[in-house]
C-alpha positions as CSV (number, residue, x, y, z in Angstrom):
1,X,95.8,-196.4,-183.2
2,X,93.0,-193.7,-183.2
3,X,90.3,-194.0,-185.8
4,X,91.7,-191.5,-188.7
5,X,88.3,-190.2,-189.3
6,X,87.9,-188.9,-185.8
7,X,91.4,-187.4,-185.7
8,X,92.7,-184.2,-187.4
9,X,94.5,-185.4,-190.7
10,X,98.3,-185.4,-190.6
11,X,98.5,-184.1,-187.2
12,X,100.5,-185.7,-184.6
13,X,99.7,-185.3,-180.7
14,X,102.3,-182.7,-180.3
15,X,101.0,-180.5,-183.3
16,X,97.5,-181.0,-182.0
17,X,98.3,-179.8,-178.6
18,X,99.9,-176.7,-180.0
19,X,97.1,-175.9,-182.3
20,X,94.8,-176.2,-179.2
21,X,96.8,-174.0,-177.1
22,X,96.9,-171.7,-179.9
23,X,93.3,-171.7,-180.2
24,X,92.9,-171.1,-176.2
25,X,95.5,-168.3,-176.5
26,X,93.4,-166.8,-179.2
27,X,90.3,-166.4,-177.0
28,X,92.3,-164.6,-174.2
29,X,92.8,-161.3,-175.8
30,X,88.9,-161.0,-176.5
31,X,88.1,-162.3,-173.0
32,X,90.4,-159.7,-171.4
33,X,88.8,-157.0,-173.6
34,X,85.3,-158.1,-172.7
35,X,86.0,-158.1,-169.0
36,X,87.6,-154.5,-169.2
37,X,84.9,-153.1,-171.5
38,X,82.1,-154.1,-169.3
39,X,84.0,-153.3,-166.1
40,X,84.4,-149.8,-167.5
41,X,80.8,-149.5,-168.6
42,X,79.6,-150.7,-165.2
43,X,81.8,-148.2,-163.3
44,X,80.4,-145.3,-165.5
45,X,76.8,-146.4,-164.8
46,X,77.5,-146.8,-161.2
47,X,78.8,-143.2,-161.1
48,X,75.8,-142.1,-162.8
49,X,73.5,-144.0,-160.5
50,X,75.4,-142.3,-157.6
51,X,74.9,-138.8,-159.0
52,X,71.4,-139.3,-160.1
53,X,70.6,-140.6,-156.5
54,X,72.0,-137.3,-155.0
55,X,70.2,-135.1,-157.5
56,X,66.9,-137.1,-156.5
57,X,67.4,-136.2,-153.0
58,X,68.2,-132.6,-153.8
59,X,65.0,-132.0,-155.8
60,X,63.0,-134.0,-153.4
61,X,64.0,-131.7,-150.9
62,X,63.2,-128.5,-152.9
63,X,59.4,-128.8,-152.0
64,X,60.3,-128.4,-148.3
65,X,62.4,-125.5,-149.1
66,X,59.7,-123.8,-151.3
67,X,57.1,-124.7,-148.6
68,X,59.4,-123.6,-145.7
69,X,58.6,-121.3,-142.9
70,X,61.1,-118.8,-143.9
71,X,59.7,-118.5,-147.5
72,X,56.2,-118.3,-146.1
73,X,57.2,-115.5,-143.8
74,X,59.0,-113.9,-146.6
75,X,56.0,-113.9,-148.7
76,X,53.7,-112.5,-145.9
77,X,56.2,-109.7,-145.1
78,X,56.3,-108.9,-149.0
79,X,52.4,-108.6,-148.9
80,X,52.7,-106.3,-145.9
81,X,55.4,-104.1,-147.6
82,X,53.0,-103.9,-150.7
83,X,49.9,-102.9,-148.5
84,X,52.0,-100.4,-146.3
85,X,53.7,-98.8,-149.5
86,X,50.0,-98.2,-150.9
87,X,48.8,-96.9,-147.5
88,X,51.9,-94.6,-147.2
89,X,51.3,-93.4,-150.7
90,X,47.8,-92.1,-149.8
91,X,49.2,-90.6,-146.6
92,X,51.9,-88.7,-148.6
93,X,49.0,-87.5,-150.9
94,X,47.3,-86.2,-148.0
95,X,50.5,-84.7,-146.7
96,X,51.0,-82.9,-149.8
97,X,47.4,-81.4,-149.4
98,X,48.3,-80.2,-146.0
99,X,51.4,-78.6,-147.2
100,X,49.6,-76.9,-150.0
101,X,46.8,-75.6,-147.7
102,X,49.4,-74.5,-145.0
103,X,51.3,-72.5,-147.8
104,X,47.9,-70.9,-148.9
105,X,46.9,-70.0,-145.3
106,X,50.4,-68.5,-144.5
107,X,50.5,-66.6,-147.7
108,X,46.8,-65.3,-147.1
109,X,48.2,-64.0,-143.7
110,X,50.6,-61.8,-145.4
111,X,48.3,-59.0,-146.5
112,X,46.7,-58.2,-143.1
113,X,50.1,-58.3,-141.6
114,X,51.5,-56.0,-144.3
115,X,48.4,-53.7,-143.6
116,X,49.0,-54.0,-139.8
117,X,52.6,-52.7,-140.4
118,X,51.3,-49.8,-142.6
119,X,48.8,-49.0,-139.9
120,X,51.3,-48.7,-137.1
121,X,53.6,-46.7,-139.3
122,X,50.7,-44.3,-139.9
123,X,50.0,-44.2,-136.2
124,X,53.8,-42.9,-135.7
125,X,53.3,-40.3,-138.2
126,X,49.9,-39.3,-136.4
127,X,51.7,-39.2,-133.2
128,X,54.0,-36.6,-134.5
129,X,51.1,-34.4,-136.0
130,X,49.4,-34.8,-132.7
131,X,52.4,-33.3,-130.6
132,X,52.7,-30.2,-133.2
133,X,48.9,-29.4,-133.2
134,X,48.7,-30.0,-129.3
135,X,51.5,-27.6,-128.9
136,X,49.7,-24.9,-130.9
137,X,46.5,-25.0,-129.0
138,X,47.7,-25.9,-125.4
139,X,47.2,-23.3,-122.8
140,X,49.1,-22.9,-119.3
141,X,46.9,-25.2,-117.4
142,X,45.8,-27.7,-120.1
143,X,46.6,-31.4,-120.2
144,X,47.2,-32.7,-123.7
145,X,49.3,-35.8,-122.6
146,X,47.1,-38.0,-124.7
147,X,48.1,-36.2,-127.8
148,X,51.8,-35.4,-126.9
149,X,52.9,-38.4,-125.2
150,X,50.3,-41.3,-125.2
151,X,49.8,-41.5,-129.0
152,X,53.7,-41.4,-129.4
153,X,54.1,-44.1,-126.6
154,X,51.7,-46.4,-128.3
155,X,53.1,-45.8,-131.8
156,X,56.6,-46.8,-130.3
157,X,55.4,-50.0,-128.5
158,X,53.1,-51.0,-131.5
159,X,56.0,-50.5,-133.9
160,X,58.1,-52.9,-131.9
161,X,55.4,-55.4,-131.5
162,X,54.4,-55.5,-135.0
163,X,58.0,-55.8,-136.2
164,X,58.6,-58.7,-133.9
165,X,55.3,-60.2,-135.1
166,X,56.3,-59.6,-138.9
167,X,59.8,-61.0,-138.2
168,X,58.5,-64.2,-137.0
169,X,56.0,-64.3,-139.9
170,X,58.8,-64.0,-142.4
171,X,60.7,-66.8,-140.7
172,X,57.4,-68.8,-141.0
173,X,57.2,-67.9,-144.6
174,X,60.8,-69.2,-145.3
175,X,60.0,-72.3,-143.4
176,X,56.9,-73.1,-145.4
177,X,58.7,-72.4,-148.5
178,X,61.5,-74.7,-147.5
179,X,58.8,-77.4,-146.9
180,X,57.2,-76.8,-150.3
181,X,60.7,-77.0,-151.8
182,X,61.5,-80.3,-150.0
183,X,58.3,-81.7,-150.9
184,X,58.9,-80.9,-154.6
185,X,62.2,-82.6,-154.2
186,X,60.7,-85.6,-152.8
187,X,58.0,-85.7,-155.6
188,X,60.5,-85.3,-158.2
189,X,62.5,-88.3,-156.7
190,X,59.7,-90.5,-155.7
191,X,56.7,-89.6,-157.7
192,X,54.5,-92.6,-157.8
193,X,57.4,-94.8,-156.8
194,X,55.5,-96.1,-153.6
195,X,52.5,-96.9,-155.6
196,X,54.6,-98.5,-158.3
197,X,56.7,-100.5,-155.9
198,X,53.4,-101.8,-154.3
199,X,52.1,-102.9,-157.7
200,X,55.5,-104.4,-158.7
201,X,55.6,-106.2,-155.3
202,X,52.2,-107.5,-155.5
203,X,52.9,-108.6,-159.3
204,X,56.2,-110.2,-158.0
205,X,54.5,-112.0,-155.2
206,X,51.9,-113.5,-157.6
207,X,54.9,-114.6,-159.8
208,X,56.6,-116.1,-157.0
209,X,53.5,-118.0,-155.8
210,X,53.1,-119.4,-159.2
211,X,56.7,-120.3,-159.5
212,X,56.4,-122.2,-156.0
213,X,53.4,-124.0,-157.4
214,X,55.3,-125.0,-160.6
215,X,58.4,-125.6,-158.7
216,X,56.7,-127.9,-156.2
217,X,55.0,-129.9,-158.9
218,X,58.1,-130.0,-161.0
219,X,60.3,-130.9,-158.0
220,X,58.1,-133.9,-157.5
221,X,57.9,-134.8,-161.1
222,X,61.8,-134.6,-161.2
223,X,62.4,-136.6,-158.2
224,X,60.0,-139.3,-159.5
225,X,61.7,-139.2,-162.9
226,X,65.3,-139.2,-161.4
227,X,64.3,-142.2,-159.4
228,X,63.0,-143.9,-162.5
229,X,66.2,-143.2,-164.3
230,X,68.2,-144.3,-161.6
231,X,66.2,-147.6,-161.5
232,X,66.8,-147.8,-165.4
233,X,70.6,-147.3,-164.8
234,X,70.5,-149.9,-162.0
235,X,68.5,-152.3,-164.4
236,X,70.9,-151.5,-167.2
237,X,73.9,-152.5,-165.1
238,X,72.2,-155.9,-164.0
239,X,71.3,-156.3,-167.9
240,X,75.2,-155.7,-168.7
241,X,76.1,-158.7,-166.7
242,X,76.1,-160.3,-170.0
243,X,79.7,-159.2,-170.1
244,X,80.6,-161.2,-167.1
245,X,78.6,-164.2,-168.1
246,X,80.1,-163.9,-171.6
247,X,83.7,-163.8,-170.2
248,X,82.9,-166.9,-168.0
249,X,81.5,-168.7,-171.0
250,X,85.0,-167.9,-173.0
251,X,86.9,-169.1,-170.0
252,X,85.1,-172.3,-169.9
253,X,85.7,-172.9,-173.8
254,X,89.3,-171.7,-173.3
255,X,89.9,-174.1,-170.3
256,X,88.6,-177.0,-172.1
257,X,90.8,-176.4,-175.1
258,X,93.8,-176.3,-173.1
259,X,92.8,-179.4,-171.4
260,X,92.1,-181.4,-174.6
261,X,95.8,-181.4,-175.5
262,X,97.0,-184.2,-173.5
263,X,94.0,-186.5,-173.8
264,X,92.4,-188.8,-176.4
265,X,93.0,-187.2,-179.7
266,X,89.8,-189.0,-181.1
267,X,87.8,-186.7,-178.6
268,X,89.2,-183.4,-179.8
269,X,86.9,-182.8,-183.1
270,X,83.6,-183.5,-181.2
271,X,84.7,-181.6,-178.0
272,X,86.0,-178.9,-180.1
273,X,82.7,-179.0,-182.1
274,X,80.9,-178.5,-178.7
275,X,83.1,-175.6,-177.7
276,X,82.7,-173.9,-181.3
277,X,78.9,-174.0,-180.7
278,X,79.3,-172.5,-177.1
279,X,81.3,-169.7,-178.6
280,X,79.1,-169.1,-181.3
281,X,76.3,-168.9,-178.8
282,X,78.2,-166.6,-176.4
283,X,79.1,-164.3,-179.1
284,X,75.5,-164.0,-180.6
285,X,74.1,-163.4,-177.0
286,X,76.8,-160.9,-176.5
287,X,76.1,-158.9,-179.5
288,X,72.2,-159.3,-179.1
289,X,72.5,-158.1,-175.4
290,X,74.9,-155.3,-176.1
291,X,72.7,-154.1,-179.0
292,X,69.8,-154.0,-176.6
293,X,71.8,-152.4,-173.9
294,X,73.0,-149.6,-176.3
295,X,69.4,-148.8,-177.3
296,X,68.4,-148.7,-173.7
297,X,71.5,-146.6,-172.8
298,X,70.5,-144.4,-175.8
299,X,66.9,-143.8,-174.3
300,X,68.6,-143.4,-170.9
301,X,70.8,-140.7,-172.1
302,X,67.8,-138.9,-173.8
303,X,65.5,-139.3,-170.5
304,X,68.5,-138.1,-168.3
305,X,69.1,-135.1,-170.6
306,X,65.3,-134.3,-170.9
307,X,64.9,-134.5,-167.1
308,X,67.6,-132.2,-166.2
309,X,66.7,-129.6,-168.9
310,X,63.0,-129.5,-167.5
311,X,64.2,-129.3,-164.0
312,X,66.6,-126.4,-165.1
313,X,63.7,-124.8,-167.2
314,X,61.3,-124.9,-164.1
315,X,63.5,-123.9,-161.4
316,X,65.6,-121.7,-163.4
317,X,69.4,-121.2,-162.6
318,X,71.4,-120.8,-159.7
319,X,71.8,-117.1,-160.5
320,X,68.1,-116.5,-160.2
321,X,67.4,-118.9,-157.2
322,X,64.7,-121.1,-158.8
323,X,62.9,-118.1,-160.1
324,X,63.1,-116.2,-156.8
325,X,66.2,-114.1,-158.2
326,X,64.3,-111.5,-160.2
327,X,62.1,-110.8,-157.2
328,X,65.1,-110.8,-154.8
329,X,66.7,-108.2,-157.0
330,X,63.4,-106.2,-157.1
331,X,63.2,-106.3,-153.3
332,X,66.8,-105.3,-152.9
333,X,66.0,-102.3,-155.0
334,X,62.8,-101.6,-153.0
335,X,65.0,-101.5,-149.9
336,X,67.2,-99.0,-151.2
337,X,64.4,-96.7,-152.5
338,X,62.6,-96.9,-149.2
339,X,65.8,-96.2,-147.4
340,X,66.2,-93.0,-149.7
341,X,62.5,-92.2,-149.3
342,X,62.8,-92.5,-145.4
343,X,66.0,-90.2,-145.5
344,X,64.0,-87.7,-147.5
345,X,60.9,-87.9,-145.5
346,X,63.0,-87.3,-142.4
347,X,64.2,-84.2,-143.8
348,X,60.6,-83.2,-144.8
349,X,59.6,-83.8,-141.3
350,X,62.1,-81.7,-139.9
351,X,61.0,-78.8,-142.1
352,X,57.5,-79.5,-141.1
353,X,58.3,-79.4,-137.4
354,X,60.0,-76.2,-137.8
355,X,57.0,-74.8,-139.5
356,X,54.7,-75.9,-136.7
357,X,57.1,-74.7,-134.1
358,X,57.2,-71.1,-135.9
359,X,53.4,-71.1,-136.0
360,X,53.3,-71.6,-132.2
361,X,56.0,-68.9,-131.8
362,X,53.8,-66.6,-134.0
363,X,50.8,-67.2,-132.2
364,X,52.6,-66.3,-128.9
365,X,52.9,-62.7,-130.4
366,X,49.1,-62.5,-131.1
367,X,48.5,-61.5,-127.5
368,X,50.7,-58.6,-128.0
369,X,49.3,-57.5,-131.2
370,X,45.8,-57.7,-129.5
371,X,47.0,-55.5,-126.8
372,X,48.0,-52.9,-129.3
373,X,44.5,-53.0,-130.7
374,X,43.0,-52.6,-127.2
375,X,45.3,-49.6,-126.4
376,X,44.6,-47.8,-129.6
377,X,40.9,-48.2,-129.1
378,X,41.2,-46.6,-125.5
379,X,43.5,-44.1,-126.8
380,X,41.2,-43.1,-129.6
381,X,38.2,-42.9,-127.2
382,X,40.4,-40.6,-124.8
383,X,41.3,-38.4,-127.7
384,X,37.6,-37.9,-128.8
385,X,36.7,-37.1,-125.0
386,X,39.4,-34.5,-124.8
387,X,38.5,-32.9,-128.1
388,X,34.9,-32.7,-127.0
389,X,36.0,-31.0,-123.7
390,X,38.1,-28.3,-125.7
391,X,35.1,-27.3,-128.0
392,X,36.1,-25.1,-130.8
393,X,39.7,-25.1,-129.6
394,X,39.8,-28.9,-130.3
395,X,38.7,-28.9,-133.8
396,X,42.4,-29.3,-135.0
397,X,42.9,-32.1,-132.6
398,X,39.7,-33.7,-133.5
399,X,41.1,-34.2,-136.9
400,X,43.9,-36.1,-135.3
401,X,41.2,-37.9,-133.1
402,X,39.4,-39.0,-136.2
403,X,42.7,-40.1,-138.0
404,X,43.5,-42.2,-134.9
405,X,39.9,-43.7,-134.9
406,X,40.3,-44.6,-138.4
407,X,43.6,-46.2,-137.9
408,X,42.2,-48.1,-134.9
409,X,39.5,-49.4,-137.0
410,X,42.2,-50.5,-139.6
411,X,44.4,-52.2,-137.0
412,X,41.5,-54.2,-135.7
413,X,40.5,-55.4,-139.1
414,X,44.3,-56.3,-140.0
415,X,45.0,-57.9,-136.5
416,X,41.7,-60.0,-136.6
417,X,42.7,-61.2,-140.3
418,X,46.2,-61.9,-139.4
419,X,45.0,-63.8,-136.3
420,X,42.5,-65.8,-138.1
421,X,44.9,-66.9,-140.8
422,X,47.5,-67.8,-138.3
423,X,45.1,-69.8,-136.2
424,X,44.1,-71.7,-139.3
425,X,47.9,-72.3,-140.0
426,X,48.2,-73.5,-136.6
427,X,45.5,-75.9,-137.2
428,X,47.2,-77.1,-140.3
429,X,50.4,-77.4,-138.8
430,X,48.8,-79.7,-136.0
431,X,47.3,-81.7,-138.9
432,X,50.5,-81.9,-140.4
433,X,52.4,-83.1,-137.4
434,X,49.7,-85.4,-135.9
435,X,48.3,-88.9,-136.8
436,X,48.4,-90.3,-139.3
437,X,50.8,-87.9,-141.3
438,X,53.0,-87.4,-138.7
439,X,53.8,-91.1,-138.5
440,X,54.6,-91.4,-142.2
441,X,58.4,-90.9,-141.7
442,X,58.2,-93.9,-139.2
443,X,55.8,-95.7,-141.3
444,X,58.4,-95.5,-144.3
445,X,61.1,-96.6,-141.9
446,X,59.1,-99.5,-140.7
447,X,58.2,-100.4,-144.2
448,X,61.9,-100.4,-145.0
449,X,62.9,-102.7,-142.2
450,X,60.1,-105.1,-143.1
451,X,61.3,-105.1,-146.6
452,X,64.7,-105.9,-145.3
453,X,63.7,-108.6,-143.4
454,X,61.8,-110.0,-146.3
455,X,64.9,-109.6,-148.3
456,X,67.0,-111.4,-145.7
457,X,64.5,-114.4,-145.9
458,X,64.4,-114.4,-149.6
459,X,68.1,-114.4,-149.7
460,X,68.5,-117.5,-147.4
461,X,66.0,-119.6,-149.3
462,X,67.2,-118.3,-152.7
463,X,70.9,-119.2,-151.6
464,X,69.7,-122.8,-150.7
465,X,67.9,-123.3,-153.9
466,X,70.8,-121.6,-155.9
467,X,73.1,-124.3,-154.3
468,X,70.8,-127.1,-155.5
469,X,70.7,-125.8,-159.0
470,X,74.3,-125.3,-158.9
471,X,74.7,-129.1,-158.2
472,X,72.5,-129.7,-161.1
473,X,74.6,-127.4,-163.3
474,X,77.8,-129.0,-162.2
475,X,76.6,-132.6,-162.1
476,X,74.5,-132.6,-165.6
477,X,77.6,-132.7,-167.8
478,X,79.2,-135.1,-165.7
479,X,76.1,-137.7,-166.1
480,X,76.1,-136.7,-169.9
481,X,79.8,-137.4,-170.2
482,X,79.8,-140.6,-168.3
483,X,76.7,-141.7,-170.3
484,X,78.2,-141.0,-173.5
485,X,81.4,-142.6,-172.6
486,X,79.4,-145.7,-171.8
487,X,77.7,-145.4,-175.4
488,X,81.1,-145.4,-176.8
489,X,82.1,-148.4,-175.0
490,X,79.0,-150.2,-175.9
491,X,79.5,-149.1,-179.4
492,X,82.7,-151.1,-179.4
493,X,80.7,-154.5,-179.2
494,X,81.5,-155.0,-182.9
495,X,85.2,-155.1,-182.4
496,X,84.7,-157.8,-179.4
497,X,82.4,-159.8,-181.7
498,X,85.0,-159.8,-184.5
499,X,87.7,-160.9,-182.2
500,X,85.5,-163.9,-181.0
501,X,84.6,-164.6,-184.6
502,X,88.3,-164.8,-185.4
503,X,88.9,-167.2,-182.5
504,X,85.9,-169.3,-183.7
505,X,87.7,-169.8,-186.8
506,X,90.6,-171.7,-185.0
507,X,88.2,-173.8,-183.0
508,X,86.1,-174.7,-186.1
509,X,89.4,-176.0,-187.7
510,X,89.9,-178.1,-184.6
511,X,86.4,-179.4,-184.9
512,X,87.0,-180.3,-188.7
513,X,85.7,-183.8,-189.3
514,X,83.7,-184.1,-186.2
515,X,81.2,-186.8,-186.6
516,X,77.4,-185.7,-186.7
517,X,76.6,-187.8,-183.6
518,X,78.2,-187.2,-180.0
519,X,81.2,-189.4,-179.1
520,X,80.4,-192.7,-177.5
521,X,82.3,-194.6,-174.9
522,X,82.9,-194.2,-171.2
523,X,85.6,-191.9,-171.3
524,X,83.7,-189.7,-173.4
525,X,80.5,-190.0,-171.4
526,X,82.6,-189.0,-168.1
527,X,84.2,-186.2,-169.9
528,X,80.8,-184.8,-171.2
529,X,79.1,-185.1,-167.9
530,X,82.0,-183.3,-166.1
531,X,81.8,-180.4,-168.6
532,X,78.2,-180.2,-167.9
533,X,78.7,-179.8,-164.4
534,X,81.2,-176.8,-164.8
535,X,78.7,-174.8,-166.7
536,X,77.5,-171.6,-164.9
537,X,75.0,-170.7,-167.5
538,X,71.7,-172.3,-168.2
539,X,72.3,-171.6,-172.1
540,X,75.6,-173.5,-171.9
541,X,73.7,-176.4,-170.5
542,X,71.0,-176.3,-173.1
543,X,73.7,-176.2,-175.9
544,X,75.5,-179.2,-174.1
545,X,72.1,-181.2,-174.0
546,X,71.2,-180.5,-177.7
547,X,74.8,-181.5,-178.7
548,X,74.6,-184.7,-176.7
549,X,70.9,-185.4,-177.4
550,X,70.5,-186.0,-173.6
551,X,68.5,-184.0,-171.4
552,X,70.0,-184.2,-168.0
553,X,69.1,-183.1,-164.5
554,X,72.3,-182.2,-163.1
555,X,73.0,-180.0,-160.0
556,X,74.7,-176.7,-160.6
557,X,78.4,-177.0,-160.6
558,X,80.2,-177.5,-157.4
559,X,83.4,-175.5,-157.4
560,X,86.3,-177.4,-156.1
561,X,84.9,-180.8,-157.4
562,X,87.6,-183.6,-157.4
563,X,86.7,-184.3,-161.0
564,X,88.1,-182.1,-163.6
565,X,88.5,-182.1,-167.4
566,X,92.3,-182.7,-166.8
567,X,91.6,-185.8,-164.4
568,X,89.3,-187.4,-167.1
569,X,91.7,-186.6,-170.0
570,X,94.7,-187.9,-168.3
């Protein structure tokens, strides 16, 4: 019969076996809970590690995007757009001066042309008077054709020539007026816009370059931080292996308790005491490691949130394409403005061309006007000669001759004045339609095409950056939620600890009355040696050695060993 001091009081073997099984069953629930909790935490952290790894690759790729050939070409084109906009602004100012000068010159030709028309009209009146006077003094054999027909014929041809000349001049005045109005409309719609556009693009280019520098630095920092956080996650996953270790340790205690039911009841209290110590140590280690893990996870949550927020603050949002969005929008507006500018400038160029064409047509009439001038001079001379031949009889006709001579002088002055102003108008028209002002329309069109090309390049890079930032926006809440859920799971370690504490009570009751020294004898020694071989944790072996008072150098457990607790107890 077993020593009563070493056996549970008043318990028979069956009752003791029932208590052992009950204590073992009490460990099953917390063991399962530990396993489930840590598997869940591990899954969440592994998911975070995967997402953070993908984000790391994304942000490490951003510097390449920001230094891409496309973006470099876009910024170069942007600089060209700004410089050309300033140049075209200067050219448009010169063009305005040309239009103003042309309007002044054409207007200055109005007075001599009006005088020319008046002179020709007066010549017609003189022609009528000359015929009347010639009829009153003419004899049977007198030849007064210079007064009766030549002056009238000259008046008729001069009237037709000057009328055509004046008609073309009126057309020129309308064309110049239309050009001036078109310029006024253009100025009203685009006054200072090209200069402002150049300044805005230069400022935007500076902002983009600064943003690129910040984004490059921040992308590298974000990549390094993200890798560091991923390493923290991996380290935390490894640290949380305590869950698996605790599960194994609880399983070991559970297996020993189940195996004690059919063996020597005298060994139950000391072996139960050893299992209680193992259980207490496992629980304390679990609580300690889970508390440390919760603190580390809390830091990880803060670091991750800070890293993602920093990346979002530096790179912007997917809508603004990592800081390129505002410039992208400004450039899109610039393209629309330049298209409108080009359309207006095309209209203006057409009007300017019409002015130049009209000036050329008008100059074509100058020869006819000069022919009128020549004929009037010749006719005036012939009239003077005829009057001298007539002597006293030609005094009346001499008055006609003097009038004709005076009108000839006025015609010469008016014709010279009109020709001089129209020649100047032709020179201005040549300046207006020539280089560089004549190329302004093409320049605006080329500028629009350059801006459109830059816009296309910016759009491509901005879209890719926007996709990266969209990935950041989508994944950030997922990471935050996974980490928060992991925090909640770790926060339940107190429940697991309480469940293990409750199980410890049952094991402690089985250990009641255990001697202060380890059990002696061959059977006890074999059992203790077998238990030690089955341990998978160093801490289990240390607790075991402290219990037995013997430091053993045993090999690590060999699974599938023929020895077992059941073999030794039965």
